[in-house]
Residue frames as qw, qx, qy, qz and C-alpha x, y, z in Angstrom:
[[0.479, -0.612, 0.596, -0.201, -11.04, -16.93, -43.31],
 [0.519, 0.333, -0.768, -0.173, -9.12, -20.06, -44.27],
 [0.843, -0.277, -0.413, -0.206, -10.00, -23.45, -42.82],
 [0.636, 0.038, -0.538, 0.552, -6.89, -23.66, -40.59],
 [0.014, -0.240, 0.302, -0.922, -7.70, -20.39, -38.84],
 [0.653, -0.305, -0.183, -0.669, -11.35, -21.32, -38.44],
 [0.832, -0.160, -0.527, 0.073, -10.39, -24.67, -36.89],
 [0.418, 0.115, -0.494, 0.754, -8.06, -22.85, -34.50],
 [0.293, -0.285, 0.124, -0.904, -10.80, -20.44, -33.44],
 [0.794, -0.261, -0.336, -0.434, -13.27, -23.28, -32.93],
 [0.731, -0.053, -0.579, 0.357, -10.74, -25.22, -30.82],
 [0.165, 0.184, -0.402, 0.882, -10.13, -22.14, -28.66],
 [0.526, -0.291, -0.042, -0.798, -13.86, -21.59, -28.13],
 [0.847, -0.194, -0.473, -0.144, -14.31, -25.24, -27.20],
 [0.527, 0.090, -0.571, 0.622, -11.46, -24.89, -24.72],
 [0.144, -0.229, 0.288, -0.919, -13.22, -21.99, -23.00],
 [0.729, -0.232, -0.209, -0.609, -16.54, -23.81, -22.95],
 [0.807, -0.073, -0.571, 0.136, -14.92, -26.98, -21.54],
 [0.303, 0.149, -0.524, 0.782, -13.20, -24.91, -18.86],
 [0.416, -0.265, 0.088, -0.865, -16.54, -23.32, -17.96],
 [0.846, -0.180, -0.349, -0.361, -18.21, -26.73, -17.71],
 [0.715, 0.056, -0.592, 0.368, -15.30, -28.13, -15.67],
 [0.528, -0.721, -0.391, 0.221, -15.98, -25.65, -12.91],
 [0.420, 0.064, -0.036, 0.905, -13.68, -22.76, -13.77],
 [0.029, -0.717, -0.499, 0.486, -15.35, -19.81, -12.12],
 [0.359, 0.731, 0.357, 0.457, -16.56, -17.11, -14.49],
 [0.320, 0.241, -0.157, 0.903, -15.07, -13.64, -14.25],
 [0.351, -0.544, -0.145, -0.748, -18.36, -12.06, -13.22],
 [0.803, -0.481, -0.346, -0.056, -18.69, -14.56, -10.34],
 [0.684, -0.090, -0.279, 0.668, -15.16, -13.83, -9.14],
 [0.086, 0.375, -0.011, 0.923, -15.77, -10.09, -9.38],
 [0.564, -0.574, -0.266, -0.530, -19.01, -10.42, -7.48],
 [0.822, -0.380, -0.352, 0.238, -17.36, -12.46, -4.73],
 [0.522, 0.061, -0.190, 0.829, -14.61, -9.85, -4.48],
 [0.070, -0.416, -0.072, -0.904, -16.83, -6.76, -4.52],
 [0.631, -0.527, -0.243, -0.515, -19.58, -8.05, -2.25],
 [0.879, -0.457, -0.134, 0.022, -17.67, -10.29, 0.12],
 [0.051, -0.873, 0.482, -0.045, -14.13, -8.89, -0.12],
 [0.972, -0.064, 0.220, 0.061, -13.02, -12.40, -1.05],
 [0.127, -0.779, 0.528, 0.314, -9.23, -12.26, -1.44],
 [0.546, -0.074, 0.797, 0.249, -9.07, -15.68, -3.08],
 [0.534, 0.709, 0.460, 0.006, -11.42, -14.47, -5.82],
 [0.144, 0.952, -0.199, -0.183, -9.16, -11.48, -6.45],
 [0.391, -0.530, 0.708, 0.255, -6.08, -13.74, -6.42],
 [0.642, 0.285, 0.697, 0.142, -7.77, -15.96, -9.01],
 [0.424, 0.885, 0.185, -0.048, -8.33, -12.93, -11.25],
 [0.095, -0.856, 0.464, 0.209, -4.71, -11.84, -10.87],
 [0.538, -0.235, 0.780, 0.217, -3.54, -15.35, -11.69],
 [0.612, 0.528, 0.586, 0.063, -5.85, -15.57, -14.70],
 [0.400, 0.885, 0.177, 0.160, -5.09, -12.17, -16.19],
 [0.464, -0.762, 0.254, 0.374, -1.65, -11.37, -14.77],
 [0.596, -0.061, 0.548, 0.583, 0.21, -12.63, -17.86],
 [0.319, 0.730, 0.478, 0.371, -2.02, -10.58, -20.17],
 [0.171, -0.981, -0.086, 0.027, -1.57, -7.40, -18.12],
 [0.541, -0.627, 0.359, 0.431, 2.16, -7.84, -17.61],
 [0.615, 0.222, 0.545, 0.524, 2.65, -8.61, -21.30],
 [0.207, 0.881, 0.313, 0.289, 0.98, -5.34, -22.32],
 [0.338, -0.927, 0.102, 0.125, 2.99, -3.37, -19.77],
 [0.670, -0.374, 0.450, 0.456, 6.27, -5.03, -20.73],
 [0.571, 0.446, 0.482, 0.493, 5.78, -4.38, -24.44],
 [0.094, 0.938, 0.197, 0.271, 5.13, -0.68, -23.91],
 [0.351, -0.900, 0.256, -0.039, 7.78, -0.07, -21.27],
 [0.601, 0.555, -0.541, 0.196, 11.51, -0.69, -21.62],
 [0.042, -0.451, 0.712, -0.536, 12.16, -1.01, -17.91],
 [0.476, -0.223, -0.851, 0.006, 11.15, -4.14, -16.05],
 [0.149, -0.265, -0.589, 0.748, 10.64, -2.02, -12.94],
 [0.304, 0.159, -0.055, -0.938, 8.28, 0.37, -14.76],
 [0.523, -0.075, -0.706, -0.472, 6.37, -2.59, -16.21],
 [0.377, -0.266, -0.826, 0.324, 5.91, -4.03, -12.71],
 [0.042, 0.250, 0.353, -0.901, 4.66, -0.65, -11.47],
 [0.443, 0.086, -0.336, -0.827, 2.13, -0.41, -14.32],
 [0.485, -0.142, -0.853, -0.131, 1.06, -4.00, -13.62],
 [0.224, -0.312, -0.713, 0.587, 0.41, -3.16, -9.97],
 [0.192, 0.206, 0.075, -0.956, -1.37, 0.06, -10.91],
 [0.454, -0.056, -0.635, -0.622, -3.70, -1.89, -13.20],
 [0.492, -0.313, -0.811, 0.041, -4.78, -4.26, -10.46],
 [0.117, -0.281, -0.485, 0.820, -5.09, -1.41, -7.94],
 [0.341, 0.077, -0.217, -0.911, -7.50, 0.23, -10.36],
 [0.524, -0.186, -0.769, -0.317, -9.39, -3.06, -10.53],
 [0.311, -0.297, -0.743, 0.513, -9.63, -3.08, -6.72],
 [0.067, 0.280, 0.243, -0.926, -11.04, 0.45, -6.69],
 [0.448, 0.255, -0.217, -0.829, -13.38, 0.12, -9.67],
 [0.005, 0.014, 0.992, 0.122, -14.42, -3.56, -9.63],
 [0.224, 0.499, 0.744, -0.384, -17.98, -2.78, -8.63],
 [0.299, 0.676, 0.019, -0.673, -18.32, -0.18, -11.41],
 [0.047, -0.229, 0.811, 0.536, -17.40, -2.52, -14.28],
 [0.662, 0.239, 0.079, -0.706, -20.52, -2.79, -16.41],
 [0.857, 0.308, -0.335, -0.243, -19.55, -5.67, -18.69],
 [0.538, -0.589, 0.588, -0.128, -18.09, -8.07, -16.19],
 [0.929, 0.165, 0.330, 0.031, -18.04, -10.90, -18.70],
 [0.677, 0.635, -0.043, 0.369, -15.40, -9.05, -20.73],
 [0.540, -0.809, 0.109, 0.207, -12.93, -8.42, -17.93],
 [0.745, -0.043, 0.320, 0.584, -9.99, -9.30, -20.19],
 [0.343, 0.654, 0.298, 0.605, -10.76, -6.39, -22.51],
 [0.304, -0.932, -0.093, -0.172, -11.26, -4.03, -19.58],
 [0.709, -0.583, 0.206, 0.338, -7.95, -5.05, -17.97],
 [0.674, 0.249, 0.326, 0.614, -6.16, -4.82, -21.31],
 [0.145, 0.827, 0.216, 0.499, -7.35, -1.25, -21.79],
 [0.485, -0.873, 0.046, -0.032, -6.47, -0.22, -18.23],
 [0.791, -0.317, 0.264, 0.451, -3.02, -1.85, -18.52],
 [0.553, 0.498, 0.292, 0.600, -2.39, -0.14, -21.83],
 [0.038, -0.897, -0.091, -0.431, -3.19, 3.29, -20.40],
 [0.667, -0.726, 0.122, 0.113, -1.29, 2.65, -17.15],
 [0.788, -0.057, 0.273, 0.549, 1.77, 1.68, -19.19],
 [0.363, 0.689, 0.217, 0.588, 1.49, 4.79, -21.36],
 [0.320, -0.919, 0.006, -0.231, 1.35, 6.95, -18.23],
 [0.786, -0.501, 0.216, 0.291, 4.34, 5.13, -16.75],
 [0.697, 0.285, 0.260, 0.605, 6.27, 5.64, -19.99],
 [0.101, 0.859, 0.117, 0.488, 5.51, 9.38, -19.88],
 [0.564, -0.817, 0.119, -0.031, 6.69, 9.55, -16.26],
 [0.840, -0.194, 0.259, 0.436, 9.86, 7.64, -17.16],
 [0.514, 0.588, 0.206, 0.590, 10.54, 10.06, -20.01],
 [0.172, -0.922, 0.012, -0.346, 10.24, 13.02, -17.62],
 [0.756, -0.613, 0.187, 0.138, 12.61, 11.30, -15.18],
 [0.847, 0.181, 0.179, 0.467, 15.25, 10.85, -17.85],
 [0.174, 0.947, -0.066, 0.263, 16.31, 14.45, -17.59],
 [0.556, -0.721, 0.407, 0.069, 18.94, 13.27, -15.10],
 [0.355, 0.616, -0.684, -0.165, 22.24, 12.02, -16.55],
 [0.977, -0.108, 0.091, -0.158, 22.54, 8.24, -16.81],
 [0.304, -0.623, 0.698, 0.182, 25.80, 6.38, -16.22],
 [0.546, 0.372, -0.643, -0.388, 26.81, 3.96, -18.96],
 [0.079, 0.123, -0.964, 0.223, 26.94, 1.12, -16.44],
 [0.388, 0.247, 0.616, -0.639, 23.24, 1.65, -15.68],
 [0.551, 0.353, -0.321, -0.685, 22.09, 1.28, -19.29],
 [0.873, 0.035, 0.445, -0.196, 20.43, -2.04, -20.20],
 [0.431, -0.201, 0.737, 0.480, 22.21, -4.38, -22.60],
 [0.395, 0.336, -0.346, -0.782, 21.26, -3.78, -26.23],
 [0.785, 0.188, 0.501, -0.314, 18.61, -6.06, -27.64],
 [0.403, -0.033, 0.762, 0.506, 19.19, -8.31, -30.61],
 [0.238, 0.107, -0.380, -0.887, 17.54, -7.21, -33.88],
 [0.358, -0.281, -0.844, -0.285, 15.04, -10.09, -33.66],
 [0.250, -0.487, -0.678, 0.491, 13.98, -9.09, -30.14],
 [0.021, 0.349, 0.039, -0.936, 13.66, -5.48, -31.20],
 [0.282, -0.044, -0.624, -0.727, 11.56, -6.40, -34.25],
 [0.356, -0.404, -0.842, -0.027, 9.24, -8.54, -32.13],
 [0.179, -0.475, -0.493, 0.706, 8.88, -5.82, -29.50],
 [0.130, 0.237, -0.195, -0.943, 8.07, -3.21, -32.15],
 [0.333, -0.173, -0.768, -0.519, 5.59, -5.55, -33.80],
 [0.317, -0.472, -0.787, 0.241, 3.85, -6.23, -30.48],
 [0.070, -0.412, -0.262, 0.870, 3.71, -2.51, -29.69],
 [0.253, 0.081, -0.444, -0.856, 2.09, -1.83, -33.07],
 [0.367, -0.296, -0.853, -0.223, -0.32, -4.70, -32.47],
 [0.217, -0.470, -0.640, 0.568, -1.26, -3.24, -29.06],
 [0.086, 0.318, -0.015, -0.944, -1.91, 0.16, -30.63],
 [0.337, -0.038, -0.648, -0.682, -4.06, -1.35, -33.37],
 [0.330, -0.382, -0.859, 0.085, -6.03, -3.44, -30.86],
 [0.100, -0.432, -0.434, 0.784, -6.65, -0.29, -28.83],
 [0.184, 0.217, -0.258, -0.923, -8.06, 1.38, -31.93],
 [0.255, -0.222, -0.859, -0.385, -10.64, -1.33, -32.58],
 [0.582, -0.398, -0.021, -0.709, -14.20, -1.01, -31.31],
 [0.412, -0.358, 0.744, -0.386, -14.73, -3.20, -28.25],
 [0.884, 0.172, 0.258, -0.350, -16.99, -5.65, -30.10],
 [0.794, 0.523, -0.303, 0.064, -14.03, -6.55, -32.36],
 [0.108, 0.658, -0.640, 0.381, -11.27, -6.20, -29.76],
 [0.657, -0.367, 0.493, -0.437, -12.82, -8.48, -27.11],
 [0.983, 0.140, 0.073, -0.098, -12.89, -11.68, -29.22],
 [0.625, 0.604, -0.397, 0.294, -9.26, -11.14, -30.22],
 [0.130, -0.617, 0.592, -0.502, -8.19, -10.72, -26.61],
 [0.880, -0.215, 0.265, -0.330, -9.97, -13.91, -25.58]]
């Protein structure tokens, strides 16, 4: 690992430690408050913290903004139902990433089945520029590769 990358990793770790010391509530504490006391503010804090991660995964896998929003909601509904069953509560980011990835894949499969109906040309989205398409494809490949990693390697990358 070159020095620049190592410095970047160390800065990121310090950022997380400083946030922890500054009173940012840990994921396991928020989950506990939500599961035991049905604390809506704790759940809202989790959605605010991990919403961009979850929506980013969903948006990269799905072409439709509407489908991405549905997969986003499905991910957090699964969190509501299974919050008390999460074993490694300290790695909630990795858990949510995996759930979002699978929710988006299911939504993409449903969207593919729905496409048997004819589509009017006016309803088609505007074509993407080549740069946007390249970035989207690269992110999709990155998501697939992250999914293939064992959790002990995937979790630090997602942090």
